[in-house]
Backbone as a ProteinNet text record, in pm:
[ID]
protein_1_A
[PRIMARY]
MINPTAFQIGPFAIRWYAICIVSGLFLAVYLARKEAPKRRIKPDDVLDMILIAFPIAIIGARLYYVAFQWSYYKDHLAEIPAIWNGGIAIYGGLLTGLLVMYLFSRRRFIPILNFTDIAAPGVMIAQSIGRWGNFINQEAYGAAVKNLPYLPNWIKQQMYIDGSYRQPTFLYESLWNFLGFALLMSIRHRPHFLKQGDPTAFYLIWYGCGRFVIEGMRTDSLMFSGLRVSQWLSVILVLLGLGLVIYNRKNKDVPYYSEG
[TERTIARY]
-1383.7	-1427.5	-1407.5	-1386	-1388.3	-1530.8	-1588	-1735.8	-1688.7	-1729.5	-1708.9	-1760.4	-1879.7	-1924.4	-1830.5	-1793	-1723.6	-1795.7	-1904.2	-2013.5	-2109.3	-2261	-2343	-2375.4	-2430.1	-2489.7	-2670.9	-2731.7	-2854.8	-2874.1	-2938.1	-2944.4	-2844.4	-2767.7	-2635.5	-2499.5	-2481.2	-2363.7	-2211	-2124.6	-1980.8	-1897.8	-1899.9	-1774.3	-1618.8	-1556.9	-1411.8	-1321.3	-1372	-1342.8	-1330.3	-1443.1	-1463.1	-1375.5	-1335.1	-1243.1	-1113.9	-1064.3	-924.3	-911.3	-1034.7	-1015.4	-1000.1	-1051.8	-1075	-941.8	-880.9	-775.4	-653.5	-662.9	-543.8	-555.5	-648	-707.3	-634.2	-669	-632.4	-480.7	-403.8	-278.3	-196.2	-255	-207.8	-213	-334.5	-391	-246.7	-269.3	-125.8	-9.4	20.8	151.7	195.1	68	73.1	56.4	2.8	-9.2	125.9	169.3	316.8	424.7	411.2	561.9	487.6	347.6	327.9	395.7	455.9	519	638.2	730.3	821.2	827.4	697.4	679.9	598.5	604	544.5	403.2	331.4	184.1	110	20.8	-58.6	-108.9	-92.1	-156.6	-294.2	-383.6	-517.6	-530.7	-433.9	-486.6	-515.3	-413.1	-415	-577	-611.3	-747	-863.2	-819.1	-958.6	-947.5	-841.3	-833.9	-906.7	-859.3	-899.6	-1031	-1100.9	-1259.7	-1320.1	-1277.2	-1347.5	-1309.7	-1183.4	-1138.3	-1174.1	-1221.1	-1231.5	-1336.2	-1489.4	-1577.1	-1605.8	-1538.2	-1548.1	-1468.5	-1369.4	-1267.8	-1351.8	-1440.9	-1483.8	-1638.5	-1682	-1780	-1703	-1559.4	-1515.4	-1437.7	-1437.9	-1371.9	-1530.7	-1610.9	-1731	-1776.8	-1776.7	-1798.2	-1704.9	-1572.4	-1471.5	-1511	-1560.4	-1600.5	-1716.7	-1837.5	-1925.6	-1914.7	-1835	-1784.9	-1761.9	-1664.7	-1603	-1693.1	-1813.1	-1894.4	-2027.6	-2036.7	-2154.3	-2253	-2224.9	-2283.2	-2385.2	-2375.8	-2439.2	-2520.8	-2440.7	-2527.3	-2620	-2595.1	-2712.5	-2841.3	-2840.5	-2967.6	-3010.4	-2917	-2943.4	-2921.2	-2988.6	-2948.9	-2930.3	-3045.9	-3072.6	-2960.8	-2839.7	-2763.8	-2644.7	-2617.3	-2515.2	-2478.9	-2521.2	-2530.1	-2467.5	-2488.1	-2457.3	-2342.3	-2234.4	-2094.1	-2084.9	-2182.5	-2189.5	-2205.3	-2227.1	-2210.6	-2084.1	-1998.3	-1861.2	-1872.6	-1731.6	-1753.7	-1682.8	-1574.7	-1499.2	-1327.4	-1320.4	-1176.2	-1082	-946.2	-868.2	-800	-773	-757.2	-851.7	-983	-1100.5	-1094.5	-1039.9	-1037.6	-892.8	-779.6	-669.4	-678.4	-736	-741	-838.7	-945.6	-1048.6	-1005.9	-958	-864.1	-748.6	-664.3	-562.9	-646	-752.6	-803.3	-884.7	-885.2	-937.3	-865.8	-697.7	-623	-567.3	-551.6	-501.7	-566.5	-727.2	-825.9	-797.5	-785.4	-772.4	-640.6	-525.1	-380.6	-407.8	-447.6	-462.1	-555.7	-659.3	-728.4	-642.6	-553.4	-481.6	-338.2	-308.5	-195.3	-53.7	-81.4	22	64.5	182.3	255.3	170.5	128.3	68.6	177.8	286.8	409.1	454.6	432	442.5	344.9	215.2	102.9	135.6	150	136.2	294.3	393.5	511.9	488.1	413	390.7	283.6	184.6	77.8	125.6	241.7	309.8	312	392.5	404	285.8	186.5	69.2	-17.1	-37.2	-99.7	-63.8	35.5	110.9	86.2	79.5	59.2	-74	-185.2	-326.3	-354.2	-307.6	-340.1	-315	-183.5	-129.1	-225.6	-269.9	-411.4	-510.7	-540.3	-670.7	-708.1	-564.9	-593.3	-656.6	-620.1	-671.2	-830.1	-881.3	-1044.3	-1074.2	-970.2	-1027.5	-992.5	-929.3	-904.8	-989.8	-1054.6	-1184	-1318	-1299.8	-1397.5	-1378.4	-1283.8	-1281.6	-1273.3	-1207.5	-1202.1	-1061.5	-1043.2	-898.8	-809.2	-838.8	-756	-717	-602.7	-570	-604.9	-535.3	-583.8	-587.8	-659	-665.5	-544.8	-493	-372.3	-406.8	-282.8	-321.9	-360.3	-238.9	-213.1	-156.4	-146.7	-51.8	20.5	119.2	180.2	284.4	312.9	390.5	296.5	197.6	79.5	40.8	48.7	-54.3	-170.5	-227.4	-351.5	-492.4	-446.5	-587.5	-577.9	-478.5	-488.4	-539.8	-472.2	-516.1	-632.8	-708.8	-847.1	-926.6	-909.7	-966.6	-937.6	-844.9	-818	-888.4	-936.8	-1061.1	-1158	-1185.3	-1255	-1328.4	-1458.7	-1520.3	-1450.2	-1438.7	-1368.8	-1237.8	-1151.7	-993.5	-901.5	-820.3	-721.5	-695.9	-670.2	-661.6	-518.3	-434.5	-339.1	-388.3	-277.8	-331.5	-298.3	-345.6	-284.2	-289.6	-396.2	-437	-285.9	-255.2	-113.1	-20.7	30.5	146	141.1	-1.4	0.4	13.9	-18.5	-12.5	157.7	195.7	323	425.7	404.3	497	457.2	315.1	298.9	388.2	338.5	436.2	591.9	641.6	795.2	818	768	760	770.7	645.8	642.1	765	798.7	922.9	1034.9	1056.1	1175.8	1164.8	1051.9	1047.9	1045.5	985.9	1022	1173	1248.6	1379.8	1480.5	1444.8	1546.7	1470.6	1344	1293.1	1392	1438.2	1495.4	1663.3	1687.2	1847.2	1868.1	1980.9	2019	2065	2033.6	2073.1	2067.2	1971.3	1910.7	1781.6	1669.9	1556.1	1534.4	1484.6	1449.4	1317.6	1228.6	1100	1037.8	932.2	851.8	930.2	1017.2	1083.7	986	943.4	867.3	734.6	689.5	594.2	575	719	783	781.1	878.7	847.8	739.3	628.5	540.5	473	479.2	414.9	482	619	704.5	667.2	704.3	675	537.5	436.3	323	266	298.9	278	333.2	487.3	525.8	463.3	457	398.9	267.1	181.3	37.1	14.2	121.2	111.2	145.9	208.9	277.3	175	106.2	19.3	-119.3	-187.3	-244	-299	-177.6	-150	-183.4	-199.2	-187.3	-396.9	-442.2	-590.5	-680.7	-780.2	-893.8	-1008.3	-1018.7	-1133.5	-1097.8	-997.3	-973.1	-1066.1	-1090.8	-1159.2	-1121.5	-1197.9	-1127.3	-1178.3	-1089.6	-1127.1	-1075.3	-1166.7	-1123.7	-1027.6	-1055.4	-945	-835	-832.6	-689.8	-742.8	-622.7	-658	-643.5	-725.9	-745.9	-610.4	-634.3	-536.4	-371.1	-362	-213.2	-177.7	-263.7	-256.3	-227	-327.9	-282.3	-155.3	-97	31.3	113.2	111.4	230.8	241.6	127.8	110.7	172	133.8	212.3	334.9	416.5	559.4	593.9	557.5	595	609.5	515.9	483.5	581.5	649.2	697	862.9	881.1	1023.8	1026.4	946.8	948.7	991.5	923.6	943.2	1080.4	1140.8	1271.8	1379.4	1344.4	1440.8	1444.9	1310	1302.2	1361.3	1368.5	1396.8	1580.5	1615.8	1769.4	1822	1741.4	1798	1800.3	1670.1	1666.9	1735.6	1822.1	1905.7	1847.4	1726	1669.8	1575.6	1512.2	1456	1513.5	1475.3	1531.3	1545.3	1648.6	1621.3	1519.4	1443.8	1351.6	1361.7	1524.3	1555	1567.2	1570.6	1590	1452	1352.9	1234.8	1148.4
1053.9	992.7	855.1	754.4	635.2	583.8	507.1	456.2	358.2	378.6	290.3	135.2	132.8	-23.7	-77.1	-192.2	-260.9	-326	-372.7	-436.7	-507.5	-534.1	-561.8	-710.4	-773.3	-902.6	-911.3	-889.7	-890.8	-736.4	-768.7	-638.1	-597.8	-704.5	-688.6	-567.1	-515.8	-413.6	-433	-501	-537.5	-406.9	-358.2	-244.4	-238.6	-174.2	-180.8	-195.4	-135.8	-134.9	-272.5	-343.7	-483.5	-547.9	-530.5	-636.5	-600.6	-459.9	-433.5	-509.9	-514.8	-565.4	-724	-762	-917.2	-965.7	-885.6	-932.4	-930	-820	-809	-913.2	-942.7	-1054.6	-1190.3	-1234	-1383.9	-1362.7	-1258	-1273.1	-1267.2	-1200.2	-1204	-1354.8	-1456.4	-1580.2	-1645.9	-1619.3	-1673.5	-1696.2	-1555.4	-1575.7	-1633.2	-1617.3	-1681.7	-1834.1	-1896.8	-2037.4	-2059.6	-2021.5	-2053.1	-2054.6	-1927	-1952.5	-2004.8	-2074.6	-2103.1	-2267	-2341.7	-2465.9	-2413	-2312.6	-2279	-2245	-2191.8	-2165.2	-2265.9	-2415.3	-2520.3	-2468.4	-2422.5	-2396.8	-2452.7	-2557	-2606.4	-2508.7	-2471.3	-2385	-2371.9	-2511.1	-2500.7	-2430	-2423.9	-2322.3	-2174.9	-2132.8	-1978	-1979.8	-2052.4	-2050.5	-2064.8	-2134.6	-2145.3	-2014.2	-1953.3	-1836.7	-1740.3	-1731.9	-1638.5	-1613.2	-1732.9	-1755.2	-1688.2	-1705.2	-1616.5	-1482.7	-1466.4	-1318.1	-1231.1	-1256.9	-1175.8	-1092.8	-1167.1	-1098.9	-1004.2	-1098	-1011.5	-901.3	-865.5	-778.8	-656.1	-710.7	-604.6	-545.1	-620	-550.8	-481.9	-505.8	-410.1	-291.4	-296	-172	-89.2	-155.1	-48.6	-13.2	-76.3	-12.3	86.2	36	183.2	291.8	289.6	413.6	498.2	405.5	443.4	498.1	420.8	481.1	656.6	675.2	813.1	891.2	854.1	917.4	905.2	884.6	895.8	979.4	1097.5	1234.5	1208.4	1145.7	1124.5	1017.1	906.4	770.1	747.9	854.7	818.6	847.9	934.8	948	903.6	827.2	749	611.6	530.7	413.7	286	332.8	252.5	246.6	326.9	347.7	267.1	235.2	180.5	47.8	-40.9	-146.5	-109.9	-11.3	14	40.1	-54.7	-28.3	-12.4	-37.1	-8.8	151.3	234.2	372.8	422	358.4	381.2	394.7	411.3	435	303.3	247.4	162.4	197	148.7	230.1	64.1	135.3	16.9	-22.1	63.9	12.1	-61.7	-14.8	-109	-289.1	-296.4	-398.2	-481.9	-406.4	-458.8	-523.2	-439.2	-472.3	-555.2	-567.4	-681.2	-811.6	-790.7	-928.7	-971.7	-895.9	-918.2	-1001.2	-954.7	-1019.7	-1165	-1180.8	-1321.7	-1402.2	-1379.4	-1408.9	-1480.6	-1390.2	-1414.4	-1556.3	-1535.8	-1664.6	-1775.6	-1760.8	-1865	-1955.9	-1859.6	-1919.2	-1986.1	-1937.3	-1995.5	-2156.3	-2150.9	-2253.1	-2388.3	-2350.5	-2410.1	-2465.7	-2399.1	-2377	-2362.3	-2241.7	-2167.6	-2051.8	-2016	-1907.1	-1797.4	-1683.3	-1582.8	-1502.6	-1502.4	-1414	-1504.6	-1610.6	-1717.5	-1678.5	-1664.4	-1600.7	-1522.4	-1394.2	-1230	-1231.3	-1295.6	-1297.5	-1339.1	-1469.5	-1494.6	-1444.6	-1360.8	-1269.1	-1119.7	-1056.6	-934.6	-880.8	-978.1	-917.3	-892.1	-1033.8	-1023.2	-917	-843.1	-750.8	-639.2	-608.4	-498.3	-480.4	-595.4	-582.3	-568.1	-586.5	-626.4	-477.5	-429.4	-282.1	-189.2	-204.7	-140.1	-167.6	-272.5	-281.6	-232.3	-229.5	-199.7	-40.7	33.4	176.3	225.1	139	177	185.3	104.5	99.1	249.6	305.4	455.7	558.4	521.9	623.5	599.6	504.1	477	551.5	520.3	583.2	753.4	783	901.3	970.2	900.8	916.3	893.8	909.9	913.4	1026.3	1127.6	1197.8	1321.7	1411.9	1518.7	1649	1749.5	1894.5	1936.5	2062.9	2077.5	2133.2	2128.9	2175.7	2259.1	2313.6	2412	2257.7	2196	2107.7	1967.7	1861.3	1760.7	1717.5	1780.2	1768.5	1639.7	1593.5	1463.6	1340.6	1353.6	1196.2	1193.7	1072.2	1060.2	1106.3	1147.6	1211.1	1138.6	1010.4	946.3	974.4	955.6	956.9	1082.9	1199.5	1350.1	1365.7	1314	1347.1	1297.6	1170.1	1104.7	1205.7	1250.5	1342.4	1498.9	1523.7	1636	1620.7	1669.1	1635.9	1796.6	1819.9	1902.1	2046.5	2067.3	2166.4	2223.9	2111	2113.8	1985.9	1995.6	1874.9	1845.1	1728.7	1664.6	1585.4	1638.4	1530.9	1387.2	1316.1	1175.1	1075.9	1121.1	1042.7	870.3	849.8	735.2	641.8	720.6	691.4	660.1	753.3	780.2	632.6	631.5	489.4	412.6	352	232.3	215.3	310.8	306.7	276.1	337.7	298.2	173.4	145.1	-7.7	-121.4	-70.6	-153.4	-155.5	-55.5	-64.2	-124.6	-151.1	-216	-319.3	-385.2	-532.6	-601.1	-495.1	-529.8	-555.5	-497.4	-452.6	-594.5	-613.1	-741.4	-846.9	-856.7	-991.9	-1015	-925	-954.1	-947.7	-891.1	-927.4	-1040.8	-1107	-1180.3	-1337.3	-1374.4	-1518.6	-1473	-1387.6	-1342.7	-1437.6	-1514.3	-1618.3	-1485.7	-1514.7	-1458.1	-1323.1	-1278.5	-1112.9	-1123.2	-1139.3	-1097.4	-1210.5	-1172.8	-1272.6	-1312.9	-1430.9	-1468	-1336.5	-1297.2	-1141	-1028.3	-1027.9	-896.2	-868.3	-970.2	-939.6	-860.3	-882.7	-832.2	-691.9	-693.1	-547.5	-460.1	-493.8	-432.7	-361.2	-435.9	-404	-301.9	-312.8	-212.4	-90.9	-80.4	19.4	88.6	11.1	78.3	115	64.2	120.3	236.8	213.6	303.1	455.7	442.1	582.3	628.6	539.6	602.9	621.3	598.7	628.5	746	756.9	905.6	1027	987.5	1135	1140.5	1018.4	1040.2	1078.8	1046.4	1090	1239.5	1300.5	1460.5	1507.3	1454.5	1518.6	1492.8	1428.6	1380.5	1478.2	1514.6	1612.5	1493.7	1394.8	1304.1	1212.5	1279.5	1159.7	1182.9	1089.5	1046.7	1105.6	1188.5	1280.1	1235.1	1241.9	1219.3	1347.5	1414.1	1530.2	1626.1	1656.6	1722	1677.5	1563.8	1497.7	1373.9	1356.7	1239.5	1133.4	1025.9	902.2	804.2	809.6	715.4	767	880.9	944.2	857	880.7	837.1	667.6	612.7	458.6	441.9	506.7	489.9	484.9	597.6	609.8	465.5	440.6	325.8	196.5	187.1	55.9	78.4	173.4	214.9	184.6	229	197.2	37.3	-34.9	-166	-243.2	-203.7	-280.1	-256	-89.6	-68.4	-172.5	-163.4	-245.6	-400	-441.4	-588.6	-600.5	-525.2	-532.3	-518.4	-420	-418.5	-545	-613.2	-737.1	-875.9	-843.5	-974.3	-953.4	-836.8	-819.6	-851.7	-840.2	-843.8	-995.3	-1073.8	-1189.2	-1283.2	-1354.3	-1428.2	-1579.4	-1588.8	-1719.1	-1712.3	-1599.1	-1578.8	-1626.5	-1724.3	-1770.5	-1688.4	-1702.8	-1612.7	-1682.2	-1599.2	-1614.2	-1733.7	-1701.8	-1802.7	-1973.8	-1934.4	-2094.4	-2174.4	-2097.4	-2204.7	-2190.6
-2577.2	-2447.6	-2455.2	-2386.6	-2398.4	-2336.7	-2404.8	-2315.8	-2202.9	-2088.2	-1959.7	-2008.9	-2077.1	-2119.2	-2223.6	-2217	-2300.6	-2385.2	-2360.8	-2435.7	-2354.7	-2429.7	-2368.9	-2381.3	-2294.6	-2318.9	-2237	-2333.9	-2284.7	-2228.5	-2094.8	-1980.7	-1919	-1925.4	-1849.1	-1953.1	-1879.3	-1950	-1859.7	-1952.7	-1895.3	-1882.1	-1803.3	-1770.4	-1791.5	-1874.7	-1893.4	-1727.4	-1659.9	-1495	-1471.4	-1455.9	-1448.8	-1522	-1601.8	-1719	-1655.1	-1638.2	-1582.3	-1441.8	-1366	-1234.3	-1202.6	-1314.8	-1297.6	-1396.5	-1476.4	-1528.4	-1460.7	-1384.1	-1256.1	-1160.9	-1137.3	-1027.7	-1084.5	-1211.8	-1256.2	-1283.7	-1342.6	-1322.3	-1212.9	-1095.4	-936.7	-905.6	-919.9	-907.6	-967.8	-1101.6	-1147.9	-1098.5	-1108.1	-1029.8	-912.1	-827.2	-672.6	-660	-764.5	-777.2	-838.9	-906.7	-961.1	-843.1	-765.6	-661.8	-529.9	-544.3	-416.4	-368.2	-445.4	-398.2	-369.1	-390.8	-353.5	-231.5	-136.7	-16.3	82.3	-26.4	63.1	72.8	11.7	-30.2	-136.2	-121	-242.6	-321.9	-455.8	-566.8	-525.2	-495.7	-473.2	-357.7	-254.7	-163	-163.4	-295.2	-362.1	-408.9	-521.4	-551	-449.1	-354.8	-240.1	-162.8	-145.4	-19.2	-121.8	-276.5	-392.7	-386.4	-403	-402.5	-293.3	-177.8	-35.1	-53.2	-60	-16.2	-105.7	-246.2	-363.1	-336.9	-323.6	-298.9	-210	-90.5	79.6	36.4	-7.6	-46.8	-144.2	-206.9	-277.7	-186.4	-111.8	-21.6	95.3	120.3	212.7	159	36.2	-55.6	-59.9	-69.6	-83.8	45.4	142.4	274.1	331.8	300.5	329.7	270	157.5	103.6	104.8	162.4	243.8	362.1	436	563.3	560.9	478.5	479.3	406	304.5	270.4	326.3	463.6	519.6	520	526.2	515.8	417.7	289.7	170.2	166.6	203.9	209.2	364.7	430.8	548.3	495.3	376	316.4	213.6	187.1	-0.2	51.7	166	166.8	50.6	-11.5	-116.4	-220.5	-255.8	-304.2	-254	-119.4	-73.1	-179.1	-184.5	-290.1	-396.6	-479.4	-616.6	-656.8	-632.5	-677.3	-854.6	-903.6	-1071.2	-1085.7	-982.5	-992.2	-967.4	-922.8	-873.8	-714.6	-682.1	-528.6	-446.8	-488.3	-389.5	-353.7	-238.8	-191.9	-182.3	-274.8	-280.4	-147.9	-53	102.1	167.7	181.9	215.7	146.5	0.1	-17.8	37	17.6	99.1	224.6	317.4	423	465.3	395.9	434.1	381.4	254	164	285.1	346.9	426.1	524.2	615.4	687.3	666.7	545.1	516.5	496.3	411.1	386.6	567.8	647.9	770.9	860.1	830.1	877.8	817.7	659.5	601.7	632.8	640.2	674.8	782.7	919.8	1021.1	1027.3	963.2	933.6	838.4	775.5	651.8	718.7	843.7	895.6	800.1	736.3	647.8	711.1	731.7	772.8	713.8	785.5	713.1	606.8	643.7	560.6	456.4	442.2	350.1	237.1	281.5	192.6	129.5	211	174	82	118.6	17.7	-122.9	-154.7	-286.8	-318.9	-277	-318.1	-345.3	-286.4	-318.6	-400.6	-522.4	-651.2	-731.6	-730.2	-804.9	-768.9	-625	-600.8	-659.6	-648.6	-715.4	-893.6	-940.2	-1082.2	-1122.3	-1001.2	-1024.5	-999.3	-902.1	-873.4	-994.5	-1081.1	-1169.1	-1286.3	-1332.2	-1414.3	-1386.2	-1257.7	-1216.4	-1221.1	-1222.5	-1235.6	-1358.7	-1445.4	-1624.7	-1582	-1528.1	-1501.4	-1468.6	-1369.6	-1310.1	-1435.4	-1521.4	-1651.7	-1719.4	-1746.9	-1834.1	-1775.7	-1682.3	-1564.7	-1569.5	-1591.8	-1540.9	-1401	-1325.6	-1194.8	-1138.6	-1021.1	-939.1	-1031.5	-1036.1	-1105.8	-1034.7	-1075.3	-1032.3	-1050.8	-987.1	-1027.9	-1165.4	-1194	-1343.2	-1375.5	-1501.5	-1563.9	-1707.8	-1738.2	-1890.5	-1984.8	-1972.7	-2085.6	-2044.1	-2088.8	-2068.9	-2202.7	-2270.3	-2366.7	-2348.6	-2249.6	-2265	-2241.4	-2278	-2299.8	-2430.6	-2465.1	-2599.1	-2596.1	-2735.1	-2722.1	-2691.3	-2713.2	-2646.3	-2503.4	-2409	-2255	-2240.9	-2307.6	-2283.4	-2298.2	-2420.4	-2424.6	-2315.6	-2272.9	-2157.5	-2035	-2005.6	-1896.2	-1900.8	-2019.8	-2028.3	-1949.5	-1841.8	-1731.1	-1691.1	-1700.9	-1645.7	-1700.9	-1844	-1898.7	-1861.9	-1800.9	-1788.1	-1819.7	-1876	-1841.2	-1702	-1662.9	-1541	-1496.5	-1409.5	-1375.8	-1372.4	-1452.4	-1453.3	-1353	-1227.3	-1128.8	-1135.1	-1191.8	-1208.4	-1268.5	-1354.6	-1437.2	-1351.1	-1296.3	-1226.7	-1074.3	-1039.8	-944.9	-1033	-1155.2	-1239.6	-1250.2	-1302	-1368.4	-1198.1	-1087.8	-1019.9	-921	-939.3	-901.5	-1024.6	-1147.4	-1228.3	-1215.9	-1173	-1167.8	-1020.2	-927.8	-807.7	-838.9	-902.2	-940.9	-1018.3	-1127.5	-1180.2	-1110.8	-1014.9	-935.8	-834.3	-782.6	-682	-754.8	-862.9	-936.1	-978.8	-1002.6	-1040	-879.1	-794.5	-688.6	-592.1	-599.9	-481.3	-483.1	-606.3	-593.5	-580.4	-533.9	-578	-429.5	-431.4	-308	-189.6	-54.4	52	27.3	-24.5	-30.2	36.7	6.4	114.5	185.1	278.3	373.1	394.9	449.4	464.4	510.7	448.9	500.7	440.8	385.4	301	181	83.2	-25.5	17.1	148.8	189.3	222.6	314.3	355.4	242.5	109.7	13.7	-31.4	-40.4	-96.5	-22.3	134	241	203.1	190.9	210.2	33.7	-69.3	-221.2	-213.2	-216.2	-235.9	-156.9	-15.1	92.1	29.4	12.5	-32.9	-130.5	-240.5	-380.8	-376.8	-267.7	-239.4	-178.5	-76.2	-23.5	-123.3	-186.7	-286.5	-374.8	-424.8	-556.7	-493.8	-366.9	-305.5	-283.2	-251.7	-214.3	-366.1	-481.4	-600.2	-633.9	-561.3	-604.8	-555	-617.1	-584.7	-536.3	-550	-522.3	-376.8	-288.2	-199.4	-85.2	-21.1	112	210.7	261.4	395.3	518.1	645.1	784	860.2	921	1003.9	939.7	799.7	737	668.6	684.4	639.9	530.1	472	364.7	431.7	425.8	477.5	423.9	293.3	236.8	304	301.2	333.1	487.2	564.7	716.6	682	601.8	597.6	545.6	428.9	382	461.8	569.3	653	758.4	778.4	887.8	784.4	661.5	577.6	598.8	572	572	709.6	798.8	906.1	941.4	915.5	930.7	847.1	729.9	638.8	695.7	728.8	815.7	918.1	997.7	1116	1119	986.8	943.2	899.1	824.5	747	889.7	949.5	1106.7	1176.7	1226.3	1283.9	1191.2	1073.2	990.8	998	999.3	993.6	1180.1	1261.4	1363.2	1409.5	1358.1	1420.1	1298.4	1331.7	1258.5	1219	1300.8	1284.9	1174.1	1126.8	996.3	899.5	781.4	698.4	568.4	500.7	349.9	258.3	181.1	93.4	-23.1	-52.4	-185.7	-86.2	16	71.1	84.4	40.2	36	192.6
[MASK]
++++++++++++++++++++++++++++++++++++++++++++++++++++++++++++++++++++++++++++++++++++++++++++++++++++++++++++++++++++++++++++++++++++++++++++++++++++++++++++++++++++++++++++++++++++++++++++++++++++++++++++++++++++++++++++++++++++++++++++++++++++++++++++++++++++

């Protein structure tokens, strides 16, 4: 079993989960800043936005988790801030981060789709990296299985939880997001192919479809009225993405992404 703590600095334990999240964030910011001038966005605007959005998104991810686990936290209020004990939800972070991005874009007079378009690939690769933090924490896994012969031994052993091997749903989502990142990066600048808003739509559809399937395999999903919350949100993401694609194809005034 891999130790969740990477190293210790005095009384502070630096966890692998945090390293994965921060590494993904740095890469996402780098990619967005590199793409920003092509969208007539200042690279410093990307940095200013993320310095505001990231801490708020962490709070949003925690509050989202707490809200759907309120039956427990209502009797343990002191544990609500204790994110170091686990319990943040990516959808909460995404929704909160998107709200901050929208407000920031309005203040800086930046079209919101320009911002989400340059952010989409970075968000996908950041999510791909971040899921390895779940692997080290032995969370976000699926049902028990007899064996995992198709996996390297070091992954298989980490997936031995509570006396059984578990479906590595973290790995499925990580690979799905990486594949989506690679595909989007390969087609993003193809002349007269994607329109403004299409990279955002691609993310919504790709991530929504993958998360819907993978969420159905997990055993630790947040539930609401007997249903998996993330699956409902995934459906909404896919519908929004499809709606954006349809709008772009019907509206000839929407410029192509390659035109800047």
